[in-house]
C-alpha positions in Angstrom: -24.8 -37.2 28.0 -24.8 -33.9 29.8 -21.0 -33.6 29.6 -21.0 -34.2 25.9 -23.4 -31.3 25.4 -21.0 -29.0 27.3 -17.9 -30.2 25.4 -19.5 -30.2 21.9 -19.5 -26.4 21.5 -15.9 -26.2 22.6 -15.0 -28.8 19.9 -17.1 -27.2 17.2 -15.4 -23.9 17.5 -11.9 -25.0 16.3 -13.5 -27.4 13.8 -15.6 -24.6 12.3 -12.6 -22.3 12.2 -10.5 -24.9 10.4 -13.3 -25.4 7.8 -13.5 -21.6 7.2 -9.8 -21.4 6.8 -9.8 -24.2 4.3 -12.6 -22.5 2.3 -10.7 -19.2 2.2 -7.4 -20.7 1.3 -8.5 -22.8 -1.6 -8.3 -21.1 -5.0 -11.5 -19.9 -6.7 -12.2 -19.9 -10.4 -11.9 -16.1 -10.7 -8.4 -16.2 -9.4 -7.3 -18.9 -11.8 -8.8 -17.2 -14.9 -7.3 -13.8 -14.0 -3.9 -15.2 -13.1 -2.1 -13.6 -16.1 -1.7 -9.8 -16.4 -3.5 -7.9 -19.1 -2.1 -5.2 -21.4 -3.9 -2.5 -19.4 -2.3 -3.7 -16.2 1.1 -3.8 -17.9 0.8 -0.2 -19.1 -0.3 0.9 -15.7 2.6 -0.9 -14.1 5.0 0.7 -16.5 3.6 4.1 -15.8 3.9 3.6 -12.1 7.5 2.4 -12.4 8.4 5.4 -14.5 6.8 7.7 -11.9 8.8 6.0 -9.1 12.0 6.4 -11.1 11.2 10.1 -11.7 10.5 10.7 -8.0 13.7 8.9 -7.0 15.7 11.0 -9.5 14.1 14.2 -8.1 14.9 13.2 -4.6 18.5 12.5 -5.4 19.1 15.7 -7.4 21.4 18.1 -5.7 19.8 21.1 -4.3 21.3 24.5 -4.9 23.3 26.4 -2.3 20.8 28.2 0.0 23.0 31.3 0.0 22.4 31.7 -3.7 18.7 32.7 -3.3 17.9 36.2 -2.0 15.6 36.3 1.0 13.4 39.3 1.7 12.4 39.8 5.3 10.3 42.9 4.6 11.2 46.5 4.7 14.7 47.5 5.7 15.0 49.3 9.1 14.3 53.0 8.9 12.4 52.9 5.6 9.3 54.9 5.3 6.2 53.8 3.5 
């Protein structure tokens, strides 16, 4: 009897974990009712896809030659105020 009391907690841990996993994995009523996408979600998804396309296009756009832009490093040497 004493040995069973020592083994029982060791057996209950995996059994309890299995029961918890089973409860978490089974579908709930909320998930089944909200399975389809609504019009609001479709609009948001379309806007996000358009934003991704714009960002990819901007990333792939050629950048001008860096020698085309004038760079000012301050006053030329020997210039007075």
